[in-house]
N, C-alpha and C positions, 0 to 999 in steps of 0.2 A: 359493437357488441349488440346482439339482439336481446330483448327482455321479454319475459313471459309474465303477463299481468294476471293476478289471481282473481279477476272479476270479469263477468260476462258482459256487463252493460257499459256504455260510455260514461266517463267521469267528466265532471264539469268544474271549471274554475271561473267565477264571475270577476270581470274586470270593470273598472270605471268606464263611464260612457264617453266614447269619441268615435270618429268616423274611420273608415278604411281609406287607404291611399293607394295610388298606382306607382310602381317603380319598375322601369324597364319592361313595361308590358306585363308585369306580374303583380297581382293584387297582394299587397303585404299588410299584415295586421299591425295596427297601431297599438302602442302599449295600453291605450284606453278604449279599445274597440268595444262597442256596446254589447254586441251579442256573442262575444268570443267565448267559445267553450272548448275545452281541451278534452278530447276523447280518444279512445283506442278501439279500433275495429280491425278484425283479422282481414287480411287480403283475400282470403278464401270467400268471405261473405260480401265483399264489396260488389254491388250491382249484380251479384250472382255470377260473376265472371270467372270464379275459381281463383286458384293461387296464381299470382303474377307479380312482377316487379312494379314499383311505384317510384315517382320522383318527388323528393321533398319540395314543396312549393316555396320554401324559404331559402334553403342552401343549395337546392337543385341537385342534391346527392341522391343516388338510387336507394330505394327502401325495399327491404325484404322482410317478410313475416309481419310484425306488428309496427304500427305507426300511430301518430296522433292526428286528429282531424278537428278543425274548427267547424262545428256543425252548421252554423248559419252561412259561413263563407265557403264551405266545402273545400277547405284547404287541408292538404295532407302535410304533416310535419314529421321529419326524421327524428327518431328518439334521441339521437346524439347531436341534433342540430345546434350549432353554436349561436345562431341568431335568436334562438328561443330566449336566451338570456336578456336580449334587448327588449323583448316583448313582456315577459313575465316579471313585472316590477310593481312596487307599491307606489302609489301616488304621494303618500305622506313621507316616505323615506326613499328618495331616488337611488341612494346607494345600496339599498336593500334588494337582494335578489334571491331566488330559489334555484337550486340545481339538483339534478338526480345523482345520488351517490350510493354505492353499495354499503350495507351496514347490517350488523347483527343486533343493533340497538333496538330498544322499544320505541314505538311511536309516542310522541309527547302528548298526543290527543287521546288515543284509545288504549295506551299502555300495553299494547300487544306487540309481539315480535314474531314475524313469519320466516325467520332464518335469513338467508342471503338474498335480499330483495333490494329494490331501488326505493329510496326515500327522497322526498324533497327536504333539503336542509337549508335553513336560513344562514347565510354567510355571516351575519352579524351576531345573532343571538344563539346560534348553534341548535335551534329547535329542529327536530326531525319529525316529519309527518309522512304517513302513508299517502300514496296518491289518492286513495279513496277518501282520506280524511281532510284533504286540503280545502275542498269546496265547502265542507260541512263546518269546519272549525275556524279556519283562518282565511278570511277574505284578504285580498291583496292590500287593502288599506288598513290592515291590522296595526295596532300599536304594540310595543313590547310589553306593556302592562297587562295585556290580555292573553299572553301566551300560556303561562302557567302561574298558578297561585303561589307556588313555592318560591318563585324568583321575583315576586311582586315588588318588594321593597328594594332589592338589590339593583333592579333595572329602572327604577323610577327617575333616576337622574341621567338617563341615557341621552336626553337632549342636551345636557350640560357637558357632554364629552367624556363621561366615565364609561369606559369600554367593558365588555363582558369579561375579557381576559383579566382586567384589574379586579373585578368583583370576584372572579374565580380564585385569583391569587389570595385575596383577603380571606375568602372562605377557607382555603387550604391552610392558611396560617392559623386561623382560629381552631380548625380541627387538629392541627399539629400541636397547638398549645394544650388542648384538652387531653390529647393522647399522652403528651409528656407528663402532665400532671397525674394521670392515671398510673403511668409507669412508676413515678416517684412513690405513690401510695402503695403499689404492689411491692416495690423494693423494700419499703419500710416494714410492711407486714411480714415479708420474707425474712428480714433480719430478726424480727421478734420471734418468729417460729424457729429460726436456727438457734437463738439463745435458749428458748424453752426446750428444744430438743437436746441441747448440750447439758442442760440441767438434769433432764430425765436420764441421759446416758451416764452421767456422773453418779446419780442415785442408784442406778442399776449396778454399776461397777462396784460401788461401795457395798451394796447388798450381797453381791456374789462373793466379794472378798470376805465379808463377815461370815457368810455361810460356809465358805471353805475353812475359815479359822475354827468355826464351831465343829465342823466335821472332823478336822484334824485333832481338836481337843478331845472329842468323843472317842476317836480311834485310839488316842494315847491312853485314855482312861480305861478302855475296854481290855487292854493288854492282849489284844488279838491281832495277829499279823497275817497277811497273805501276800503272795507274789504276783507280779504282772509279767506274763510271758509273751514273747513275740511269736507271730505265726510261723516264722522260719524255725524257731526252736521246736514247735509242735510237729512241723513237717519232718524235721530231722529225727525226732524221737519216735515217730510212727512210720518212717520210710514213706513219707508223703501220703499218710493215711491209707496204707496198704490194707487189703482185706485180710492179710495174714496177721495183722495186729488188731483187727476188730474182734471184740469180745462180747458185744451185745448191741441190741437195737431196741430202743424203747419208744414210747409214744411221743417223746419230746426230742429225741435225737439219737445219734449213734455213739457208742463207747469204744474207745481204742486204748490199748495198753502201750506204754512206751517208757523210755528212760529220759528223765529230765534231771539234769544236775547229778547224773549217775544214780538216780533213784527211780525205782519202778513206780509209775503212777497210772491212774485211770483218767483218760481225757474224754470228756463228753462234748461232742459237737452238736449244738442245738439246731433244730430245724428252723429255717427263717420264719415260718409262720407261728412259731412258738412265742415270738416276741413282738412287741409293738414299736421297736426301734431301740436306738442306743441308750436313751435315758432309762427305759425299763430294764435293760440288761444291767446297767450300772446299779440300779436299785436292788436288783436281785443279788448282785455280788456283795453289796453292802450288807444286806440282811444275812446272807450266807456266812460272811466273815464274823458275824456276831452270834450265829446260831451254833452252839457247841454243846454236845451231849455225848456220853460214852456209847450210846446206841445209835448215833448218827455218823455216817461216814465223814471223816475229817476233810474239810475243804482246805485245799492248799493254795490255789490261785486261780487266775482267769486270764483269758486272752480276748481282748475286745475286738481285735481285727476280724475274727471269724466266730465270735460269740461262743467261746469254748470255756468250759469249767473243768478244773483239774482237781482230782480227789486222790486220797491215799488208795493204793492198790491192795486189795485183800486177797491173799493167795488161795483161800478155800472156795472162791467162786460164789455163786448164788445159792440160795436155799432151794430153788427149783432144781438145780443140777444135783445137789447133795441128796435131796429127797428122792430123785430118780436114780441115784447111785451112778451118775455119769463118771466115766473114766475108771470104773471099777472101785470107786470109793465105798467104804463100808456104810451101811444104813445108819441113820441117826436113831439113837435110843429114845425111848419114850421120856426119859428124864431130860435129855437135851431138848427134845421137842417142847416139853412143858416149860423149860426155862426160856426157850426162844419165844414162846407165846407171852410170857411175862415181860421179856425185854421189848417186844414190839408194843405191848400195851404201855409200858413205861415211856417209850419214845413218843408215842402218840399223845399221851397225857402232857408231856413236855411241850410239844408243838401246839397243842390245842389250848394250853393254859397261858400262853403268852399274852401280853396286853393286846396285841393284834394277832389273833390266832392264825396259824399256818395250816393249810390243808394240802396234803400231798396230791390227791386227786387221781393217783395212779399207783396205789399200793398193791403190789403183787409179789409172788414168791421170787420172781426174777429180779426184783428191786430190793431184795433183802440179801445182804452179803454177809459172809462169815470170815472172821479173821483166823489166825493160826490156832486160837483156843476155842474155835467154834462159837465165839461170841457174835451175836447177830447185830448188824448195823443197817439202818435204813439208808438207801441211796436213791438216786433219781428224784431228789427233791429240789433240783435246780430251778425248775419252773413250777413253783408252788403257787398257791392262791392265798393272798392276804385278804382275810375276811373283813368287811366293813359293816357297820351297823345300819340296818334298814328297818323302817317302820312297816309292819304288816298288820292288817286287820282281819281277825278271824271271827266268824259268828259263833256265839256260845251255843252249846248244845242244850236243848230243852227236853226234859223227860216228862213222863206223865205225872210224876210226883211234884214237879215244879208248878203244875197248874193250880195247885191249892195254895201256893206261896205267893207273897207279893212279887209283882213283876220287877225284874232287874234289867240292867243294860243288856241289850241283845248282842252287843259287839264289845270286844275288848282289844285294846291296842297292845301289841307285844313287840319287843325289839328283838330282831333276829339277826345273827351274824351270818352273812352269806356273801357269795360272789356269783355274779351272773355272767355267762359267756355264751357266745354263739358257736364257738369252735370246740366241739366235743372230741377230745383226744384222750387216749388211754387204752387199756386192755378191756375189751367189752365184757368178758365174763366177771370181772371184778368191779365194774362200774355201777354206781348207785342207780337203780331204776328210775328214781325221781329226778336225778340229774339228767339222765337220758331224755326224759320227757319234757322237763322245764328249762334245762340249762342252768339251774341254780345249784350251786355246790356249797355244802356246809360241813361242819365237823362230823356230822352223822354220815356223810359220804365215805369218809375214811373208816368209820365204824363198820359199815357194810362190808368193805373190802377185808377188814380185819376178821370178821365173822367167817368169810369164805376161806381165809388162810387157816383159821383154827380147824375147820372141818377137813381141809386138805392134810394138815399135819396129823390128824387123827386117822384118816382113812387112806391117805396116799393116792387119792383119786384126783382126776383133773377137775377144774372149777366149774365146768359147764354142767348145769342141772344137779349140782352136788347137794343143794339144799333139799330139793324134792327127793333125792335118793336117800338122804339121811332121815327125813321125816317118814318116809315109807318104811325104813328099817325099824324105826321106833314103834310105829303103829303095828307092825307085824312081829314085834318082839324079837327081831333078828339083828340088833345092833352089834352084837359080838361077831357077826359074820362079816361086817364091813370094816371093822377096826384093822388097821395095818399091823399085821403080825410081825413084819420085819423089824419093828421097833422094840420087840420083846413083849413080855407079858404085862400088858396094861392092867393096872388095878381097875376093875370094872366100875367101881364107884367114882373114881377119879375120871375115867374116860366119859362116864355119863354126865358128870358135871361140866366137863369141857365141851361136850356135844351141845348141851343146853345153852352154854354161854355162846357158842358159835351161832346157834339158831336165833338167840335173842338179838345178837348183833346184826344178823343178816335178814332181818325182817324187811318186807317189801316197802312198808310205810315208815318214814323217818320217825314219826312221833312214837312208834312202838319199839324202836331200837333202844338198846341199853345205853346208859351213860357210863363211860369208862371210869370215871372217878368213883362212882358208886360200886362198880364191879371190881375195883382194884383189890379190896380186901379178900374177896373170894379167889382172885387170881393169886394173891400172895399166899393164901393158905394152901392152894394147890401146888405151888412151887415148894413150899415148906414140906408138904407131904411127899414130894419127890426128892427130899433130902437136900433142898436148896434153900438157904436162908437169904432173906431179902431185906435190905434196909430201906424203909419207906422213903427216905430223902433221895436215895439214888435208885432204888428198885432195880438192883443189879446184883451180880454174883459177889458174895463175900467170903472171906476166909474165916478161920476160927476166931479171930480177934475182931470181927466185924468190919474189916477193911476190904473193899472191893479187890478181887484178886488181880485185875488188870492194872491196879495202881502199884503193884509190887514189881520190882525189878527181878527178872528171872535169874540173874546172876547174884546180886547182893541179897535178894529176898527181903528188901526193905521198900518202903514207900518212896517212889521216885521224886526227885526234886527237879531234875532237868532231863525229862524223857526225850528220846530220839528214836527214829526208825532206822533200822539197819537194812542191808540189802536183802535179807531173808524175809522182810515184811513184818518182823516182830519189833516190839518197842522195848528198849533197855534204858537204864540210867546211863547217861553219856559217859561218865567216868568209868563205869564198869565195862561197857563195850569197847571203849578206847583201850583200856588195859588188856582186854582179851585180844584185840587186834595187834597191839604193840608187842605182845609176847610172842608173836609169830604165827598165831592161828589164822588159817585161811578158810575155815569152815564155820557154819552157824553153831552157836552154843546150844541151840535147842534141837535142830534137825540133823546136825553133823554133815550137812550138805555143803559143797563148795560155795563160797560167796562170790558173786560176779564182780564185786568191787568193794571198796572199804569206805565209801562215802556214807555220811550220816545226815539225816534230815530231822530237824527239831519237830517234835510232836506238840504243837501249840495247843491243840484242842485238849489233849490229855493233861497237859500242864495246867490249863485253866480249870479243868474239872477237879484235879487234885487240890488246887488252891481253895476252891469253893468248899470241898469236903473238909479240909483242914480247918477252915473258918467255922464250919458248923459243928465240928467235933474237936474242940480244943483239948 
């Protein structure tokens, strides 16, 4: 094998002083030749003769490429010459020799590695040296104590027969003992961590168990129940969510009608971006199951597989369709419109007055549904906003008259109930302008939408730019020209009061908008003027005895104890409607239309409202 040396000049190794000798007519180097130098010169440079073959002066083998030369003796030595082992020896250790070996290891002297090169390796102490480092660091009479400082103590007894292999074995055993001790420490710490982790898991499991028990207890105390439906049931009820079953599309999802347990229901499939995951959906369902009011659509159940909410189905559709007389339906009278305004105000007061106020964020005519008696109910509050308290700092206004008074605090801290979101969803024409600008939603956001709805019920016009149109009519004294005449003869004074209420609610700036609680008395008086009595505790339609009419069974004409929903969409006392069906009737007691089935669904929401009313009115 030829070797390529990485240096241009000859390398030198000094040997102890002795003479040269003659063997078979050839001058051979003694192991102690005085001027012996080991060098490497290219055959191309030798005597300027160009590339050619050479004969090793020791083993007499032909040499090509590179070879070693003894400079003073002009001897050429084959790189693989076996006789070199007899020459390159130490005087102090006759058994010690150096040989050329391929290695990737670092040089023991310069600590560098040049890849796959040849190194001198000490056969006894395993020290490896670059050819260039041999003459500089390790003369041939070196002792093992001078090879490296790191092996100083281990090799001090070399003369007494302790070999390098024995020292290496002892060192390996010591390292192994240290490693085993470290492993034992790591295992001990791991066991402690496992014990601690087990404790934490047990504590977590106990906390979850207690939370479930508390939730179950709260659910039993609330007397409110809802059903959990499977996705397969919803697919069967809507013919796999066919467009023929779609009855609406809102800012938060699509609404389908279908039969579940032989009862017509409305199924709202929420958009994926409306939720932040399954925990939020479960929270929404838990709140919906406890939020019951006569003017809120009854929540029946949910399907967690596809984030669906199931509500009662109201046969008269949305207020938007009825206001536009869709399907040839008769126009709503001004008395009914006034009552609906009061019912919406009542429902908003209920939602906003909870310990944690609920804001709809998308209150529109399309999201207000009408039952068989044209009683309005708010829907599409599946993805509402729970308001939380936040501290805001507002600079106090300073007027000219304040300059003569003692200075006061320039800032006041106020607590504002609000919700901030980056995802603006809803119907643009009904959305709070400040919500559009800042992403902050408050109860005043619903008040703005309520004001737009009031103006629509009065004028019958679309919501876009309706505020500007009404203001212009007032300024030009032409309000009577924009009032919807299909509702009948509006009393002008009453219409003017409702217009002003709508404008106060639809102010551009939140702080200027009306507070519904303070406006309720005026709304109540307007409803009374429209021949509708309203009980403040329920703020809904009453009969002559002061009982809400929808608490009364249409058949028995008594307050219902066990209300249920029949296939016609109306609510009856269970005993009454069962008697009607058992007597052989196949039509609705109210509409005289054929009933598609005879199944009855408990109306838990109405039952809860009746119980509350009876407690307040013993």
